[in-house]
PDB file of N, CA, C and O in Angstrom:
ATOM      1  N   MET A   1     116.277 121.326  92.530  1.00  0.00           N
ATOM      2  CA  MET A   1     115.124 120.488  92.396  1.00  0.00           C
ATOM      3  C   MET A   1     115.358 119.248  93.247  1.00  0.00           C
ATOM      4  O   MET A   1     116.385 118.582  93.116  1.00  0.00           O
ATOM      5  N   ILE A   2     114.413 118.945  94.110  1.00  0.00           N
ATOM      6  CA  ILE A   2     114.467 117.734  94.924  1.00  0.00           C
ATOM      7  C   ILE A   2     113.505 116.731  94.307  1.00  0.00           C
ATOM      8  O   ILE A   2     112.349 117.056  94.040  1.00  0.00           O
ATOM      9  N   LEU A   3     113.979 115.520  94.082  1.00  0.00           N
ATOM     10  CA  LEU A   3     113.175 114.490  93.442  1.00  0.00           C
ATOM     11  C   LEU A   3     112.926 113.337  94.397  1.00  0.00           C
ATOM     12  O   LEU A   3     113.681 113.130  95.347  1.00  0.00           O
ATOM     13  N   GLU A   4     111.862 112.589  94.139  1.00  0.00           N
ATOM     14  CA  GLU A   4     111.577 111.400  94.941  1.00  0.00           C
ATOM     15  C   GLU A   4     112.550 110.280  94.576  1.00  0.00           C
ATOM     16  O   GLU A   4     113.073 110.256  93.462  1.00  0.00           O
ATOM     17  N   PRO A   5     112.799 109.348  95.510  1.00  0.00           N
ATOM     18  CA  PRO A   5     113.789 108.290  95.294  1.00  0.00           C
ATOM     19  C   PRO A   5     113.594 107.441  94.026  1.00  0.00           C
ATOM     20  O   PRO A   5     114.596 107.048  93.429  1.00  0.00           O
ATOM     21  N   PRO A   6     112.372 107.137  93.582  1.00  0.00           N
ATOM     22  CA  PRO A   6     112.255 106.262  92.404  1.00  0.00           C
ATOM     23  C   PRO A   6     112.683 106.898  91.074  1.00  0.00           C
ATOM     24  O   PRO A   6     112.774 106.198  90.066  1.00  0.00           O
ATOM     25  N   ILE A   7     112.946 108.208  91.054  1.00  0.00           N
ATOM     26  CA  ILE A   7     113.340 108.860  89.805  1.00  0.00           C
ATOM     27  C   ILE A   7     114.724 108.340  89.400  1.00  0.00           C
ATOM     28  O   ILE A   7     115.681 108.406  90.172  1.00  0.00           O
ATOM     29  N   SER A   8     114.803 107.829  88.185  1.00  0.00           N
ATOM     30  CA  SER A   8     116.050 107.177  87.738  1.00  0.00           C
ATOM     31  C   SER A   8     117.166 108.197  87.499  1.00  0.00           C
ATOM     32  O   SER A   8     116.915 109.386  87.303  1.00  0.00           O
ATOM     33  N   ASP A   9     118.390 107.702  87.521  1.00  0.00           N
ATOM     34  CA  ASP A   9     119.552 108.551  87.230  1.00  0.00           C
ATOM     35  C   ASP A   9     119.490 109.092  85.801  1.00  0.00           C
ATOM     36  O   ASP A   9     119.955 110.200  85.535  1.00  0.00           O
ATOM     37  N   THR A  10     118.917 108.313  84.885  1.00  0.00           N
ATOM     38  CA  THR A  10     118.777 108.768  83.494  1.00  0.00           C
ATOM     39  C   THR A  10     117.895 110.005  83.420  1.00  0.00           C
ATOM     40  O   THR A  10     118.234 110.977  82.745  1.00  0.00           O
ATOM     41  N   VAL A  11     116.757 109.968  84.117  1.00  0.00           N
ATOM     42  CA  VAL A  11     115.842 111.121  84.117  1.00  0.00           C
ATOM     43  C   VAL A  11     116.495 112.306  84.810  1.00  0.00           C
ATOM     44  O   VAL A  11     116.372 113.441  84.349  1.00  0.00           O
ATOM     45  N   LYS A  12     117.186 112.050  85.909  1.00  0.00           N
ATOM     46  CA  LYS A  12     117.891 113.134  86.604  1.00  0.00           C
ATOM     47  C   LYS A  12     118.891 113.811  85.673  1.00  0.00           C
ATOM     48  O   LYS A  12     118.993 115.037  85.654  1.00  0.00           O
ATOM     49  N   GLN A  13     119.624 113.018  84.908  1.00  0.00           N
ATOM     50  CA  GLN A  13     120.602 113.578  83.980  1.00  0.00           C
ATOM     51  C   GLN A  13     119.915 114.365  82.867  1.00  0.00           C
ATOM     52  O   GLN A  13     120.391 115.431  82.477  1.00  0.00           O
ATOM     53  N   GLN A  14     118.808 113.852  82.359  1.00  0.00           N
ATOM     54  CA  GLN A  14     118.071 114.570  81.322  1.00  0.00           C
ATOM     55  C   GLN A  14     117.586 115.921  81.836  1.00  0.00           C
ATOM     56  O   GLN A  14     117.658 116.916  81.116  1.00  0.00           O
ATOM     57  N   LEU A  15     117.093 115.967  83.072  1.00  0.00           N
ATOM     58  CA  LEU A  15     116.655 117.233  83.662  1.00  0.00           C
ATOM     59  C   LEU A  15     117.837 118.188  83.836  1.00  0.00           C
ATOM     60  O   LEU A  15     117.720 119.383  83.565  1.00  0.00           O
ATOM     61  N   ALA A  16     118.975 117.656  84.290  1.00  0.00           N
ATOM     62  CA  ALA A  16     120.176 118.486  84.449  1.00  0.00           C
ATOM     63  C   ALA A  16     120.630 119.033  83.103  1.00  0.00           C
ATOM     64  O   ALA A  16     121.054 120.185  83.009  1.00  0.00           O
ATOM     65  N   ASP A  17     120.543 118.210  82.058  1.00  0.00           N
ATOM     66  CA  ASP A  17     120.934 118.656  80.718  1.00  0.00           C
ATOM     67  C   ASP A  17     120.033 119.777  80.203  1.00  0.00           C
ATOM     68  O   ASP A  17     120.445 120.568  79.354  1.00  0.00           O
ATOM     69  N   MET A  18     118.805 119.843  80.716  1.00  0.00           N
ATOM     70  CA  MET A  18     117.878 120.915  80.328  1.00  0.00           C
ATOM     71  C   MET A  18     118.075 122.171  81.173  1.00  0.00           C
ATOM     72  O   MET A  18     117.388 123.174  80.977  1.00  0.00           O
ATOM     73  N   GLY A  19     119.023 122.108  82.118  1.00  0.00           N
ATOM     74  CA  GLY A  19     119.335 123.292  82.904  1.00  0.00           C
ATOM     75  C   GLY A  19     118.805 123.287  84.330  1.00  0.00           C
ATOM     76  O   GLY A  19     118.986 124.269  85.050  1.00  0.00           O
ATOM     77  N   HIS A  20     118.160 122.218  84.755  1.00  0.00           N
ATOM     78  CA  HIS A  20     117.648 122.142  86.129  1.00  0.00           C
ATOM     79  C   HIS A  20     118.785 121.796  87.086  1.00  0.00           C
ATOM     80  O   HIS A  20     119.644 120.974  86.769  1.00  0.00           O
ATOM     81  N   HIS A  21     118.784 122.425  88.253  1.00  0.00           N
ATOM     82  CA  HIS A  21     119.746 122.083  89.305  1.00  0.00           C
ATOM     83  C   HIS A  21     119.143 120.947  90.120  1.00  0.00           C
ATOM     84  O   HIS A  21     118.091 121.114  90.738  1.00  0.00           O
ATOM     85  N   ILE A  22     119.794 119.806  90.124  1.00  0.00           N
ATOM     86  CA  ILE A  22     119.287 118.628  90.817  1.00  0.00           C
ATOM     87  C   ILE A  22     119.976 118.506  92.170  1.00  0.00           C
ATOM     88  O   ILE A  22     121.193 118.341  92.249  1.00  0.00           O
ATOM     89  N   ASN A  23     119.183 118.588  93.230  1.00  0.00           N
ATOM     90  CA  ASN A  23     119.686 118.422  94.588  1.00  0.00           C
ATOM     91  C   ASN A  23     119.922 116.935  94.828  1.00  0.00           C
ATOM     92  O   ASN A  23     119.073 116.113  94.483  1.00  0.00           O
ATOM     93  N   LYS A  24     121.056 116.581  95.411  1.00  0.00           N
ATOM     94  CA  LYS A  24     121.373 115.169  95.637  1.00  0.00           C
ATOM     95  C   LYS A  24     120.505 114.545  96.723  1.00  0.00           C
ATOM     96  O   LYS A  24     120.387 113.321  96.784  1.00  0.00           O
ATOM     97  N   ASN A  25     119.895 115.361  97.581  1.00  0.00           N
ATOM     98  CA  ASN A  25     118.974 114.843  98.596  1.00  0.00           C
ATOM     99  C   ASN A  25     117.677 114.420  97.914  1.00  0.00           C
ATOM    100  O   ASN A  25     117.340 114.919  96.841  1.00  0.00           O
ATOM    101  N   THR A  26     116.961 113.509  98.536  1.00  0.00           N
ATOM    102  CA  THR A  26     115.664 113.089  98.024  1.00  0.00           C
ATOM    103  C   THR A  26     114.617 113.323  99.096  1.00  0.00           C
ATOM    104  O   THR A  26     114.949 113.517 100.265  1.00  0.00           O
ATOM    105  N   ASP A  27     113.367 113.307  98.702  1.00  0.00           N
ATOM    106  CA  ASP A  27     112.274 113.510  99.635  1.00  0.00           C
ATOM    107  C   ASP A  27     111.044 112.821  99.054  1.00  0.00           C
ATOM    108  O   ASP A  27     111.010 112.503  97.865  1.00  0.00           O
ATOM    109  N   THR A  28     110.042 112.594  99.885  1.00  0.00           N
ATOM    110  CA  THR A  28     108.770 112.041  99.436  1.00  0.00           C
ATOM    111  C   THR A  28     107.727 113.132  99.610  1.00  0.00           C
ATOM    112  O   THR A  28     107.680 113.803 100.641  1.00  0.00           O
ATOM    113  N   PHE A  29     106.900 113.298  98.605  1.00  0.00           N
ATOM    114  CA  PHE A  29     105.922 114.374  98.605  1.00  0.00           C
ATOM    115  C   PHE A  29     104.528 113.821  98.866  1.00  0.00           C
ATOM    116  O   PHE A  29     104.342 112.607  98.939  1.00  0.00           O
ATOM    117  N   GLY A  30     103.562 114.701  99.005  1.00  0.00           N
ATOM    118  CA  GLY A  30     102.180 114.318  99.292  1.00  0.00           C
ATOM    119  C   GLY A  30     101.517 113.595  98.133  1.00  0.00           C
ATOM    120  O   GLY A  30     102.063 113.503  97.034  1.00  0.00           O
ATOM    121  N   GLY A  31     100.319 113.084  98.412  1.00  0.00           N
ATOM    122  CA  GLY A  31      99.543 112.390  97.384  1.00  0.00           C
ATOM    123  C   GLY A  31      98.748 113.380  96.545  1.00  0.00           C
ATOM    124  O   GLY A  31      98.505 114.515  96.956  1.00  0.00           O
ATOM    125  N   TYR A  32      98.357 112.935  95.382  1.00  0.00           N
ATOM    126  CA  TYR A  32      97.659 113.808  94.446  1.00  0.00           C
ATOM    127  C   TYR A  32      96.456 113.095  93.848  1.00  0.00           C
ATOM    128  O   TYR A  32      96.510 111.895  93.577  1.00  0.00           O
ATOM    129  N   GLN A  33      95.380 113.826  93.644  1.00  0.00           N
ATOM    130  CA  GLN A  33      94.226 113.366  92.903  1.00  0.00           C
ATOM    131  C   GLN A  33      93.833 114.474  91.938  1.00  0.00           C
ATOM    132  O   GLN A  33      94.004 115.657  92.231  1.00  0.00           O
ATOM    133  N   GLY A  34      93.312 114.083  90.800  1.00  0.00           N
ATOM    134  CA  GLY A  34      92.903 115.100  89.843  1.00  0.00           C
ATOM    135  C   GLY A  34      91.870 114.569  88.872  1.00  0.00           C
ATOM    136  O   GLY A  34      91.819 113.371  88.596  1.00  0.00           O
ATOM    137  N   ILE A  35      91.037 115.476  88.351  1.00  0.00           N
ATOM    138  CA  ILE A  35      90.027 115.152  87.346  1.00  0.00           C
ATOM    139  C   ILE A  35      90.159 116.130  86.200  1.00  0.00           C
ATOM    140  O   ILE A  35      90.301 117.334  86.415  1.00  0.00           O
ATOM    141  N   TRP A  36      90.114 115.616  84.984  1.00  0.00           N
ATOM    142  CA  TRP A  36      90.132 116.431  83.766  1.00  0.00           C
ATOM    143  C   TRP A  36      88.811 116.221  83.058  1.00  0.00           C
ATOM    144  O   TRP A  36      88.399 115.081  82.845  1.00  0.00           O
ATOM    145  N   ARG A  37      88.136 117.303  82.687  1.00  0.00           N
ATOM    146  CA  ARG A  37      86.860 117.203  81.984  1.00  0.00           C
ATOM    147  C   ARG A  37      87.000 117.753  80.582  1.00  0.00           C
ATOM    148  O   ARG A  37      87.535 118.843  80.378  1.00  0.00           O
ATOM    149  N   GLU A  38      86.516 116.987  79.618  1.00  0.00           N
ATOM    150  CA  GLU A  38      86.448 117.454  78.231  1.00  0.00           C
ATOM    151  C   GLU A  38      84.986 117.643  77.861  1.00  0.00           C
ATOM    152  O   GLU A  38      84.117 116.898  78.312  1.00  0.00           O
ATOM    153  N   GLU A  39      84.727 118.646  77.038  1.00  0.00           N
ATOM    154  CA  GLU A  39      83.350 119.013  76.730  1.00  0.00           C
ATOM    155  C   GLU A  39      82.748 118.299  75.525  1.00  0.00           C
ATOM    156  O   GLU A  39      81.565 117.962  75.543  1.00  0.00           O
ATOM    157  N   ASN A  40      83.541 118.060  74.473  1.00  0.00           N
ATOM    158  CA  ASN A  40      82.932 117.538  73.260  1.00  0.00           C
ATOM    159  C   ASN A  40      83.770 116.391  72.703  1.00  0.00           C
ATOM    160  O   ASN A  40      84.793 116.652  72.069  1.00  0.00           O
ATOM    161  N   PRO A  41      83.390 115.159  72.906  1.00  0.00           N
ATOM    162  CA  PRO A  41      82.229 114.717  73.679  1.00  0.00           C
ATOM    163  C   PRO A  41      82.517 114.846  75.180  1.00  0.00           C
ATOM    164  O   PRO A  41      83.668 114.784  75.611  1.00  0.00           O
ATOM    165  N   ARG A  42      81.454 115.026  75.962  1.00  0.00           N
ATOM    166  CA  ARG A  42      81.643 115.193  77.398  1.00  0.00           C
ATOM    167  C   ARG A  42      82.144 113.887  78.005  1.00  0.00           C
ATOM    168  O   ARG A  42      81.520 112.835  77.871  1.00  0.00           O
ATOM    169  N   ARG A  43      83.288 113.987  78.676  1.00  0.00           N
ATOM    170  CA  ARG A  43      83.875 112.839  79.365  1.00  0.00           C
ATOM    171  C   ARG A  43      84.813 113.331  80.443  1.00  0.00           C
ATOM    172  O   ARG A  43      85.303 114.460  80.396  1.00  0.00           O
ATOM    173  N   HIS A  44      85.054 112.483  81.401  1.00  0.00           N
ATOM    174  CA  HIS A  44      85.914 112.800  82.539  1.00  0.00           C
ATOM    175  C   HIS A  44      87.036 111.771  82.630  1.00  0.00           C
ATOM    176  O   HIS A  44      86.834 110.588  82.357  1.00  0.00           O
ATOM    177  N   PHE A  45      88.210 112.235  83.014  1.00  0.00           N
ATOM    178  CA  PHE A  45      89.355 111.368  83.259  1.00  0.00           C
ATOM    179  C   PHE A  45      89.828 111.644  84.683  1.00  0.00           C
ATOM    180  O   PHE A  45      89.943 112.803  85.081  1.00  0.00           O
ATOM    181  N   GLY A  46      90.099 110.612  85.439  1.00  0.00           N
ATOM    182  CA  GLY A  46      90.552 110.809  86.809  1.00  0.00           C
ATOM    183  C   GLY A  46      91.798 110.003  87.097  1.00  0.00           C
ATOM    184  O   GLY A  46      92.044 108.964  86.485  1.00  0.00           O
ATOM    185  N   GLY A  47      92.572 110.493  88.028  1.00  0.00           N
ATOM    186  CA  GLY A  47      93.765 109.781  88.449  1.00  0.00           C
ATOM    187  C   GLY A  47      94.019 110.020  89.927  1.00  0.00           C
ATOM    188  O   GLY A  47      93.707 111.086  90.457  1.00  0.00           O
ATOM    189  N   SER A  48      94.586 109.026  90.583  1.00  0.00           N
ATOM    190  CA  SER A  48      94.867 109.131  92.006  1.00  0.00           C
ATOM    191  C   SER A  48      96.218 108.491  92.302  1.00  0.00           C
ATOM    192  O   SER A  48      96.536 107.419  91.787  1.00  0.00           O
ATOM    193  N   ASP A  49      96.995 109.149  93.125  1.00  0.00           N
ATOM    194  CA  ASP A  49      98.298 108.629  93.530  1.00  0.00           C
ATOM    195  C   ASP A  49      98.081 107.336  94.317  1.00  0.00           C
ATOM    196  O   ASP A  49      97.447 107.370  95.372  1.00  0.00           O
ATOM    197  N   PRO A  50      98.586 106.202  93.838  1.00  0.00           N
ATOM    198  CA  PRO A  50      98.333 104.932  94.526  1.00  0.00           C
ATOM    199  C   PRO A  50      99.059 104.794  95.867  1.00  0.00           C
ATOM    200  O   PRO A  50      98.791 103.853  96.614  1.00  0.00           O
ATOM    201  N   ARG A  51      99.963 105.708  96.181  1.00  0.00           N
ATOM    202  CA  ARG A  51     100.705 105.592  97.435  1.00  0.00           C
ATOM    203  C   ARG A  51      99.936 106.164  98.619  1.00  0.00           C
ATOM    204  O   ARG A  51     100.361 106.003  99.763  1.00  0.00           O
ATOM    205  N   LYS A  52      98.824 106.821  98.367  1.00  0.00           N
ATOM    206  CA  LYS A  52      98.074 107.496  99.427  1.00  0.00           C
ATOM    207  C   LYS A  52      96.613 107.070  99.383  1.00  0.00           C
ATOM    208  O   LYS A  52      96.146 106.507  98.392  1.00  0.00           O
ATOM    209  N   ASP A  53      95.892 107.349 100.479  1.00  0.00           N
ATOM    210  CA  ASP A  53      94.445 107.145 100.478  1.00  0.00           C
ATOM    211  C   ASP A  53      93.817 108.188  99.559  1.00  0.00           C
ATOM    212  O   ASP A  53      94.328 109.300  99.428  1.00  0.00           O
ATOM    213  N   GLY A  54      92.728 107.828  98.939  1.00  0.00           N
ATOM    214  CA  GLY A  54      92.014 108.791  98.122  1.00  0.00           C
ATOM    215  C   GLY A  54      91.602 108.172  96.804  1.00  0.00           C
ATOM    216  O   GLY A  54      91.960 107.037  96.489  1.00  0.00           O
ATOM    217  N   GLY A  55      90.860 108.920  96.062  1.00  0.00           N
ATOM    218  CA  GLY A  55      90.390 108.456  94.758  1.00  0.00           C
ATOM    219  C   GLY A  55      89.807 109.631  94.004  1.00  0.00           C
ATOM    220  O   GLY A  55      89.715 110.740  94.530  1.00  0.00           O
ATOM    221  N   THR A  56      89.417 109.380  92.772  1.00  0.00           N
ATOM    222  CA  THR A  56      88.785 110.425  91.971  1.00  0.00           C
ATOM    223  C   THR A  56      87.419 109.942  91.524  1.00  0.00           C
ATOM    224  O   THR A  56      87.194 108.744  91.352  1.00  0.00           O
ATOM    225  N   MET A  57      86.512 110.882  91.341  1.00  0.00           N
ATOM    226  CA  MET A  57      85.173 110.554  90.894  1.00  0.00           C
ATOM    227  C   MET A  57      84.619 111.765  90.133  1.00  0.00           C
ATOM    228  O   MET A  57      84.751 112.900  90.590  1.00  0.00           O
ATOM    229  N   GLY A  58      84.019 111.529  89.009  1.00  0.00           N
ATOM    230  CA  GLY A  58      83.379 112.599  88.255  1.00  0.00           C
ATOM    231  C   GLY A  58      82.041 112.141  87.757  1.00  0.00           C
ATOM    232  O   GLY A  58      81.819 110.950  87.536  1.00  0.00           O
ATOM    233  N   TYR A  59      81.137 113.097  87.577  1.00  0.00           N
ATOM    234  CA  TYR A  59      79.817 112.744  87.024  1.00  0.00           C
ATOM    235  C   TYR A  59      79.293 113.832  86.123  1.00  0.00           C
ATOM    236  O   TYR A  59      78.199 113.704  85.573  1.00  0.00           O
TER     237      TYR A  59
END
């Protein structure tokens, strides 16, 4: 598993304790946007990675 640099050593150790192989190299991944819709009551939740251009919108 390759993790981004801000992931703390504590979290890395917790993941290793759960059986994940943690690669000592780090990398930066792409940006993410997502929308979650709930039906009852109807509502939308959105999130956008602040490190990249983009945003979320629902109607």
